[in-house]
N, C-alpha and C positions, 0 to 999 in steps of 0.2 A: 662288261663296267670294267675297268682297271682295276689295279689295287688302289687303296687308299690315298696310300702316297704320292701315285702319282696324278690323282684326282684333284689330291687337295693342291700339290704344286700349282696346278692350273684354276683351281679356284683362286685361290692366294694374286693368283696374276691379275684379277678383274676387281678394280677399287670401286666399281663402283655397287658390286653384288658385298663387297666389306663394310662400304656404307651403310647401304640396304640392311645387311643383319648389324654392326653396332646399334642405328638410331632405333630397330625393331626389338634387340632383348633389350638392351639398356632400359627401354619403355615400359617393357613387361615385367621384367627382374621389379622394378622399383615402385608396380602396382603391386603385383604379389607382396612384397616385404613390407607397404603399408599395410593390409589388411589382416596378414598372417601376424603381425605385432599386436594388433589388437587381441587376438586371442592367448591369456593366460593361459590356457591349458592344451596349448598346440603341439608339445612334447609328448602328450599324454594321448592325444588320438592321434600322433601316427604312431607310437607302440601298441594302439587300440588294433586301429588301420593292417598294421602289419600283422598281428595277431589274427584277426578275423582271417586273413590272408592265408597265413601259412596254418590254420585248424581245416580250415574249405580244404586247401591243395591235400591234407593229410590223409582226408575222408571222399576224396572228390569223385571216386567212382559212386556212393552212395550217395549223393547231392546232384549230379547228371543225372543218375536213374529217380531219384524225386522227383527232380524240373521235369525232365520227358513225361512220367505220371499226371504231374498238375497242370501240365501246355496241355495234352491232349482229353485230361478230364473235361476244359473249355475250350475244347472244338478245337484247338490246334494241333496242323498236322506235322509229327518230329523227323527229320531226317537228320542222319548222321555221314557226315562226309570226312575217313580216312585223310583225302589232300587234296589240292586244291582243286583236281582236274574232277575229284569228287563236285565238289561242293559247285562248282562254275556250271558241271552237266546238271544237277537239281534242281538251279535257279535259272539255266536256261530250258529245259524240261519243260516246265511250270510256264512262261513266256510263249513258248511254242503251243503249249494245251489252250492256252486261253486265246490265243490268236492275235499276240498283240508283238508290235513292231520298236515302241519304244516304252520306258519306264524311265521313274524320275527315281532317284537316290538320297536318301537323306548323305551327310557327312562320314565315310566307314573305314575306318584304316583295315579291316580286315578282307574286304571288297578289294582294297588296294593291291591287299598282300598278296591276294588272288589271282590278281587278275578277271575281273569278273567280266569290266567293260567291253575289254579286248574279245574274253569269249562271247560274249553276249554279241557282240560285233558277226563274227562268223556265223551267229545262227540268222543275220536279219535284221537284229534287236539292236536297237540307238539307247544308248545308258546316259540320262540327262546330268549332270552332276548339279544340287541346286542350292551346298553351299555357297556364298559367294567369293571364296577362295579356291573352290575345288577345281570350281567353274570359274575361273580367271586360267588358272593350268590348264584346263582342258582344253577353255578356247585357244589359251596357245601353244596346242602341240607339245606343252611342259612335263614334268614331274613335277611332283610335291617337294618340297625341301622344309617342313617342320610338323609334325605333328598334330600341333593347334592350327598354325597358320600358314597352310598349304603353301600360299603364295609371295610368303616372309622376305623374296629376295627379289620381287621387284615394288618398286617404285608407284607413285600414282600417275606419272608419267608414261611409264612401262604398259601399264593396264590402259590407260584411254588411249592405246593404240591399240592394243587388243583387242579392246572393244571396236572402233571402228574399223579394223581390217577384217577381224571376225565374226563379230553378233548380229545376228541378221534383225535388220529395224532398228542400228543402233541408232541413237537421234544424230537431226548432221548438226553440224557445231561443239558436237560433245567436246567437253573439256575433263581436264583431270580434280577438278573440285569433288569432292566425297561422296556429297550429297548427292552430283547429276550424274555419277558413277554408280552408286545404291539405286538411284531412283533407274538409270540404264537397265540395271541389269532383272530389277523388280518386276519392270514390261518386258523381259524375255521370259522370263520364267513364269508367269501368270499363266499366258496361255497354257504352258505347260503343265501346270498343277494342273488346270481346269480338264485337260485332256487325256489327261493320263488315266488305265485304268490298273498297272501295276504299278508295285511302289517296292524299293527295296531298302532296309536299310539293316543298319549295327545293333549293337545292345551297348550301354557302356556297362549294364547291373544284368541280370538274371537271379531272381527271386525265387530259388527253388520251392518254399513253402506254398508259393501263392501263385507261382506259374506266369508270372510278372517280371514284363522285359522294361528298360527304362535307358531312356535316353534323353542326355543334356544338352545343352546350346545356346547360340544367342542370338538367332536370328529370325527363330517361327520357321523357318523353312520345312526343319521336321516336320515340325504340328500337321504342315500342310501335305505333307505325303504319306503322314501316320494317319490322316483322318478321312483326305480325300477319296484316295482309289478304291477300287473293287477289292481289287489283291495285294499281301504285303506278303511277303518274303525277307525273314531276317536272317542276316548270317550272323552266328554268335560261336565267340571262340572259349573253347571249353574252358579257359581261366576267367569269365566273365562272370560265373554261377558265384551270389553268396545263398547262405541257408535259409534266412531269415530278413522278412519285411525290415524286421529291426534296423540290425546292420549295414541298413542302409543312411541311419541316423549319421553314422563315422562319417561313409564314405561323401555324402552332399556336404559336408563341412568340409572337408580334407579337396577337393576337386577344383573345385570353383575360386579355390583361393592361390590354390598349388596352379591352374593354370589362367585363368583368365583375369587373376587379380580382382575379381569376385567373391561379392559374400555369400552369393550367389547366385545361383545362374538363368538369365530372363527365362528360359523354357526348360522346365523339367518334365517330361513328357512319359506317363507310365499304361500300358496295359497288359491287361489280362483277358486274351481268347477273345470273341467269339461276341461282340453284342450284337443280337437283330435292330438292324435299321441304325445302325449306330458307328460310322466307322467304317473299315473296310467288312468283308461278309467271308474272307478267305484268309483265312492267317498259315502261312507257315515258318519255321523255325530248323534251321541248319545251324547245327553244332560240328562245332568246326575243328580238328585236331591239327593236319598240318605241320609236324611237327612239336608240337604239344604235351606231349606224353613223353618224347624225348627229354627234353627240355624238364620235365617234372621227375624223371628217374636221373637226373643228373643232382649229387646231393646240396653241390654247393652252388652251380646256377638256377635250381627250381623257384631259389627267390624271387627271380626276373618275372616269373608268372603272376608274382602281386601287380605288378603295373598294371595301372589305372589311366593309362596314357594323358599324363597330363602337363608333359613336356617341359615340367620344372628342370630336369635336370641341363637340357639342351641351351635353355635359356642362362645359366648359369656355368655352358663348357667353354673354357677361352681356345679351344680345339672348334665345335661349331659355330663360336661367334666370327671365327676366321676364315672356316674354307665352308662353313652354309652347309645342308641336307643333301646335293647332289654329290657329293664328293663320297659318302656313305655308300649310294651305289645300292641305295633298296628304299621301302616305304616309310620302315622303320631308322630314322636318322637321328646323329647324336650318342650321346651316352646312352642311354637306353638299345638304340642300335649295335651300340658295338658289342653288346652282350645276346640282345635278344638273337638279334643274326645268327649268329655261330651255332647258341642252342638252338633253335627251327629248322634249320636246315645240318649239323653237324660241322664240325673241323673237318680238314683233309679233303675236303671236295674240289674248292676253287681256291685260286690265289687270292682275287677278291675279298671272299669271306676270310680267309685266315688274315688278312690283313686289319680285320676291324680292330679287333682285342688291342691294336698294339697304336689305334688310334685317342691317345689317352697320353695325358701328362701326370696319371691317376693325383692332381691332387687335391681330389676327395671333396672339391665341391658339387659334386652331383648328391651324393651321400647326405651332405646336409642338407638340401633342397628338395629332396625326394619323397614325399608326404605318406611311405608306406614303409621307408627308410630300407629301400635297396642297398646293399653295398656294394654299386656298381666296381670302384677300385679293387674288390676283394675276386669278385667275379671274372672282371679284365686279367689278374693276374691269373687265377686259374684258370683259363680259356685260352691264356699265352700256353703255360704248362702243357695244356692236351694240343695245342699250334703242335709246338714242338714237338712230344711223342709221336702223334702222326705224322712223322716227318721221317722220323728215325729207319734206319737201314740203309744199305746200299751206299755211294761213294758221300762222305760227308760234305756239307755244305760248307766253305770257308768262315762260315763262323762259326759254325758246330766246331769245326778242325781247330783254332784259335782256343776256346773254350778247355778243350781238351788237352793242349798243349800247354794252358796254363794249370788247368789242373793238376797235371803232371809236373810242372817246376814246384809250384806252391804247395804238395804232398810231401815234400825232401827238403829236409835242413840244406842238405848241401849242396843240390838242385837250385833253392832259391838262393842261398849266399854265392854260387858263381852268377845265377843272373844278377844279383845286386852288382855284384864289381860287372859287367855290362853297361848295368844302369850307370856306374861311376864314371867308366869310362864318356857314355852318352854325356852326361853332368858334365865331366870336364869340357867336351867338348860346346856345350851349350853357353856354357860361362865364359870361354872364350870366343862364339860366334852369338854371345845374348844380344846384344847390346842390336843385333839383328834381327834375331829373332822373337826375341822378348820384347819389345820397346817398353818403353817407359818402367823398366824392372815387374812387369807382369810375372808369376808364375804360371801360367798355365800358354800350351798353344792354340792357338785360333785357326793356322790352316799348318792339315801336314799335308806330302803330296800322295797319291793314291797308291796302292788303296788305301791309306791311312786317311785318306778324306772323305772315307766314308764315314768313319767316327765324328772328324773335327764340322764338315758340312755341317751339323744341327749337335756338338756338343764343344765344351774346350774341353783341352788335354791338357790335365796336370802338369805339369813339368818332372824332373826327376828329380829330386834332391841330391847337391853336389857329394855329400856324406848319409852309405845307407845306415839307420839304426844300431842293426849286429857289429858297424867298421864304429863306428862311434864309442858304443859301449863297452869295446877290448881299449879304444885308446881312452 
């Protein structure tokens, strides 16, 4: 994937994409604002959610061992995966051992993160996405562009064309009516639900004291995957653990309002181990690290592990609304992706990841919207400093050289005054030619020749004053 500036420039040129994004994010924002406004103690709930997550992260090792013991006591096989490869190998081995050549999936960011579908395909196992938006992305050979609504970049006409072209058994004369599209998807998936012997899920939360996994969803496809197959494998990030069942009370109020703009999710599924004759008779849980302990070690950045994947920060972000999710080059787009990806992968590894902390205007809307109070602007600035530190040494980049020059000038009064004299000369030149350079009496330059254009392409440059302050003071 290209670095964010290049990918964003391409996305900005797609007017249809921008219309789709503006309509969808605007609709979700309005719904969220309405249901959040009903809760008088919303800020207290945000503080409680942040406190529960922070306390859990401080004692994560203890809670994970409690969760493992609780799961095992209920007949669940627990696997630990240090990275994506180990997690994919575990799931693939279970599928091969059971002789299955296809699995159905509940919508899961963790399995997208580790590239599970592609890994299973290498072992001859087809993974079917059953969430409607994920199905659209899969059939369109596309990438998700939103945490909650992966196909947010598609409109109804585009979805109709994908179904007509790629969906086996799509009805003749299928239109772009939402009810018809949903009906076609339902028929397509029903046979897969009834046929599949194995399912793969993630989890929104994992309760340590009871060994309970929780999935919230809106379509019922998750409930089908969690009850019909004989074998269920759940890939769960380490940060999903909460200590007690009562802790869920806070998050089940925060999550639906912040994500879908609903008071509660239509389907909240919980399961605690194997129940003879009811649901899957073999359960596996893969506890996934894949950079989470690296993020945990970052004292400023670890707050990103509070994230409950609601996508509220995406829906208020002016950058995301104009570029969409693909520009971020990851399954985690938007403001949370701009901090989570560098934290999980590390900075200084590749140009694309290093560009993400700069994919923000630092307006702060994401922090105001976050239900668990992740201070995303703070983490963005912190990660920018880490990116700079990772590239120190060797020949300095032009920007670094310019900053060193500015530091040298500004650290000495005589050098500063000399520079101000130079600016005075420039100011008089601007006065002479100002009508051409600054039409209408503007006090900023909108365009400079290269290399100054690298600055003025995205911001105005204030025009230097006719007389520096020191000279004015002496006069």
